[in-house]
N, CA and C atoms as an extended XYZ file, in Angstrom:
201
Properties=species:S:1:pos:R:3:atomname:S:1:resname:S:1:resid:I:1 pbc="F F F"
N        73.906     -147.050      119.312 N   MET     1
C        74.111     -145.623      119.188 CA  MET     1
C        72.799     -144.903      119.527 C   MET     1
N        72.966     -143.695      120.030 N   MET     2
C        71.793     -142.871      120.305 CA  MET     2
C        72.000     -141.503      119.677 C   MET     2
N        70.895     -140.847      119.382 N   ASN     3
C        70.925     -139.531      118.766 CA  ASN     3
C        70.638     -138.466      119.813 C   ASN     3
N        71.487     -137.455      119.869 N   LEU     4
C        71.307     -136.318      120.759 CA  LEU     4
C        71.230     -135.056      119.922 C   LEU     4
N        70.664     -134.024      120.505 N   GLU     5
C        70.730     -132.697      119.907 CA  GLU     5
C        71.670     -131.888      120.787 C   GLU     5
N        72.828     -131.513      120.244 N   ILE     6
C        73.843     -130.786      120.995 CA  ILE     6
C        73.984     -129.400      120.380 C   ILE     6
N        73.640     -128.392      121.170 N   ASN     7
C        73.657     -126.999      120.698 CA  ASN     7
C        72.949     -126.855      119.358 C   ASN     7
N        71.794     -127.523      119.247 N   GLY     8
C        70.952     -127.389      118.060 CA  GLY     8
C        71.304     -128.288      116.893 C   GLY     8
N        72.343     -129.122      117.025 N   LYS     9
C        72.750     -130.012      115.931 CA  LYS     9
C        72.653     -131.466      116.379 C   LYS     9
N        72.164     -132.314      115.478 N   ARG    10
C        72.067     -133.747      115.760 CA  ARG    10
C        73.455     -134.374      115.766 C   ARG    10
N        73.642     -135.324      116.715 N   ARG    11
C        74.925     -136.022      116.794 CA  ARG    11
C        74.678     -137.415      117.364 C   ARG    11
N        75.348     -138.419      116.795 N   GLU    12
C        75.271     -139.776      117.318 CA  GLU    12
C        76.376     -139.994      118.331 C   GLU    12
N        76.019     -140.615      119.457 N   VAL    13
C        77.006     -140.971      120.474 CA  VAL    13
C        76.725     -142.405      120.930 C   VAL    13
N        77.702     -142.999      121.583 N   ALA    14
C        77.567     -144.380      122.050 CA  ALA    14
C        76.498     -144.483      123.130 C   ALA    14
N        75.778     -145.576      123.134 N   ASP    15
C        74.781     -145.841      124.175 CA  ASP    15
C        75.425     -145.801      125.552 C   ASP    15
N        74.667     -145.306      126.528 N   GLY    16
C        75.128     -145.317      127.905 CA  GLY    16
C        76.163     -144.257      128.237 C   GLY    16
N        76.381     -143.314      127.342 N   ARG    17
C        77.395     -142.274      127.567 CA  ARG    17
C        76.905     -141.303      128.633 C   ARG    17
N        77.808     -140.878      129.497 N   SER    18
C        77.492     -139.860      130.500 CA  SER    18
C        77.821     -138.488      129.930 C   SER    18
N        77.400     -137.454      130.647 N   ILE    19
C        77.756     -136.103      130.221 CA  ILE    19
C        79.269     -135.941      130.243 C   ILE    19
N        79.923     -136.484      131.261 N   ALA    20
C        81.387     -136.398      131.329 CA  ALA    20
C        82.019     -137.056      130.110 C   ALA    20
N        81.497     -138.196      129.696 N   GLY    21
C        82.014     -138.873      128.511 CA  GLY    21
C        81.798     -138.068      127.244 C   GLY    21
N        80.645     -137.423      127.150 N   LEU    22
C        80.368     -136.573      125.996 CA  LEU    22
C        81.347     -135.407      125.937 C   LEU    22
N        81.582     -134.766      127.089 N   LEU    23
C        82.539     -133.655      127.120 CA  LEU    23
C        83.934     -134.129      126.727 C   LEU    23
N        84.295     -135.325      127.158 N   GLU    24
C        85.594     -135.897      126.772 CA  GLU    24
C        85.648     -136.088      125.255 C   GLU    24
N        84.571     -136.639      124.679 N   ASP    25
C        84.510     -136.833      123.219 CA  ASP    25
C        84.665     -135.515      122.477 C   ASP    25
N        84.098     -134.455      123.037 N   LEU    26
C        84.141     -133.133      122.402 CA  LEU    26
C        85.400     -132.349      122.762 C   LEU    26
N        86.265     -132.978      123.552 N   GLU    27
C        87.527     -132.373      124.000 CA  GLU    27
C        87.287     -131.054      124.737 C   GLU    27
N        86.284     -131.070      125.629 N   LEU    28
C        85.962     -129.905      126.446 CA  LEU    28
C        86.278     -130.195      127.905 C   LEU    28
N        86.895     -129.257      128.560 N   ASP    29
C        87.220     -129.381      129.979 CA  ASP    29
C        85.951     -129.122      130.782 C   ASP    29
N        85.501     -130.088      131.590 N   PRO    30
C        84.255     -129.902      132.347 CA  PRO    30
C        84.307     -128.735      133.326 C   PRO    30
N        85.490     -128.273      133.670 N   ARG    31
C        85.608     -127.126      134.578 CA  ARG    31
C        85.325     -125.810      133.872 C   ARG    31
N        85.307     -125.836      132.530 N   LEU    32
C        85.156     -124.607      131.754 CA  LEU    32
C        83.839     -124.529      130.987 C   LEU    32
N        82.880     -125.378      131.344 N   VAL    33
C        81.598     -125.375      130.641 CA  VAL    33
C        80.441     -125.413      131.634 C   VAL    33
N        79.288     -124.995      131.144 N   VAL    34
C        78.018     -125.204      131.823 CA  VAL    34
C        77.190     -126.072      130.889 C   VAL    34
N        76.570     -127.105      131.445 N   VAL    35
C        75.790     -128.041      130.633 CA  VAL    35
C        74.328     -127.971      131.048 C   VAL    35
N        73.473     -127.848      130.045 N   GLU    36
C        72.033     -127.900      130.262 CA  GLU    36
C        71.519     -129.155      129.572 C   GLU    36
N        70.805     -129.991      130.295 N   LEU    37
C        70.252     -131.222      129.754 CA  LEU    37
C        68.734     -131.131      129.825 C   LEU    37
N        68.099     -131.134      128.663 N   ASN    38
C        66.638     -131.052      128.595 CA  ASN    38
C        66.099     -129.884      129.412 C   ASN    38
N        66.751     -128.727      129.236 N   ARG    39
C        66.338     -127.454      129.838 CA  ARG    39
C        66.587     -127.383      131.344 C   ARG    39
N        67.465     -128.249      131.860 N   ARG    40
C        67.827     -128.217      133.269 CA  ARG    40
C        69.337     -128.146      133.388 C   ARG    40
N        69.843     -127.159      134.129 N   ILE    41
C        71.284     -127.039      134.342 CA  ILE    41
C        71.766     -128.234      135.164 C   ILE    41
N        72.836     -128.849      134.711 N   VAL    42
C        73.427     -129.981      135.426 CA  VAL    42
C        74.546     -129.449      136.313 C   VAL    42
N        74.445     -129.736      137.590 N   ARG    43
C        75.492     -129.293      138.520 CA  ARG    43
C        76.808     -129.979      138.192 C   ARG    43
N        77.878     -129.263      138.372 N   ARG    44
C        79.208     -129.774      138.027 CA  ARG    44
C        79.512     -131.099      138.743 C   ARG    44
N        79.071     -131.243      139.986 N   ASP    45
C        79.356     -132.467      140.729 CA  ASP    45
C        78.474     -133.644      140.294 C   ASP    45
N        77.530     -133.424      139.371 N   GLU    46
C        76.675     -134.492      138.851 CA  GLU    46
C        77.090     -134.964      137.460 C   GLU    46
N        78.011     -134.254      136.835 N   ILE    47
C        78.348     -134.517      135.430 CA  ILE    47
C        78.787     -135.963      135.193 C   ILE    47
N        79.543     -136.546      136.128 N   ASP    48
C        80.001     -137.932      135.951 CA  ASP    48
C        78.858     -138.937      136.060 C   ASP    48
N        77.816     -138.597      136.808 N   ASP    49
C        76.759     -139.549      137.142 CA  ASP    49
C        75.543     -139.494      136.233 C   ASP    49
N        75.388     -138.425      135.452 N   VAL    50
C        74.185     -138.262      134.633 CA  VAL    50
C        74.383     -138.949      133.288 C   VAL    50
N        73.576     -139.996      133.062 N   ALA    51
C        73.633     -140.722      131.793 CA  ALA    51
C        72.733     -140.038      130.772 C   ALA    51
N        73.157     -140.064      129.534 N   LEU    52
C        72.382     -139.494      128.440 CA  LEU    52
C        71.462     -140.561      127.856 C   LEU    52
N        70.364     -140.115      127.259 N   ALA    53
C        69.404     -141.031      126.641 CA  ALA    53
C        69.082     -140.540      125.237 C   ALA    53
N        68.648     -141.467      124.406 N   ASP    54
C        68.287     -141.132      123.032 CA  ASP    54
C        67.274     -139.994      123.020 C   ASP    54
N        67.535     -138.986      122.198 N   GLY    55
C        66.626     -137.859      122.059 CA  GLY    55
C        66.882     -136.707      123.007 C   GLY    55
N        67.838     -136.857      123.926 N   ASP    56
C        68.142     -135.764      124.855 CA  ASP    56
C        68.598     -134.525      124.104 C   ASP    56
N        68.281     -133.371      124.694 N   GLN    57
C        68.750     -132.088      124.170 CA  GLN    57
C        69.794     -131.544      125.133 C   GLN    57
N        70.983     -131.292      124.601 N   VAL    58
C        72.101     -130.825      125.412 CA  VAL    58
C        72.557     -129.466      124.882 C   VAL    58
N        72.709     -128.532      125.789 N   GLU    59
C        73.284     -127.235      125.452 CA  GLU    59
C        74.562     -127.087      126.270 C   GLU    59
N        75.640     -126.726      125.616 N   ILE    60
C        76.930     -126.565      126.287 CA  ILE    60
C        77.419     -125.142      126.051 C   ILE    60
N        77.697     -124.461      127.140 N   VAL    61
C        78.274     -123.123      127.059 CA  VAL    61
C        79.718     -123.241      127.502 C   VAL    61
N        80.642     -122.843      126.642 N   HIS    62
C        82.071     -122.967      126.894 CA  HIS    62
C        82.631     -121.582      127.222 C   HIS    62
N        83.263     -121.473      128.360 N   PHE    63
C        83.861     -120.193      128.750 CA  PHE    63
C        85.237     -120.048      128.129 C   PHE    63
N        85.482     -118.879      127.583 N   VAL    64
C        86.772     -118.586      126.954 CA  VAL    64
C        87.333     -117.309      127.592 C   VAL    64
N        88.571     -117.394      128.051 N   GLY    65
C        89.206     -116.233      128.640 CA  GLY    65
C        89.742     -115.302      127.551 C   GLY    65
N        89.927     -114.103      127.901 N   GLY    66
C        90.451     -113.143      126.944 CA  GLY    66
C        90.803     -111.839      127.647 C   GLY    66
N        91.259     -110.931      126.884 N   GLY    67
C        91.609     -109.699      127.552 CA  GLY    67
C        91.742     -108.536      126.673 C   GLY    67
């Protein structure tokens, strides 16, 4: 297990998890979020390929429609 900081809160996730896997765990649609990893925006086409590491800081902004 590794420890991440996600939106300011500590969370344990499985070793070797990708950003896409993390979003799946959090039940978030990758098309509706912007992910920042260690202060760098991750491009949507990189989400499947970017592996997370112990101590990473992740910020997720979730878009919500409304009217």
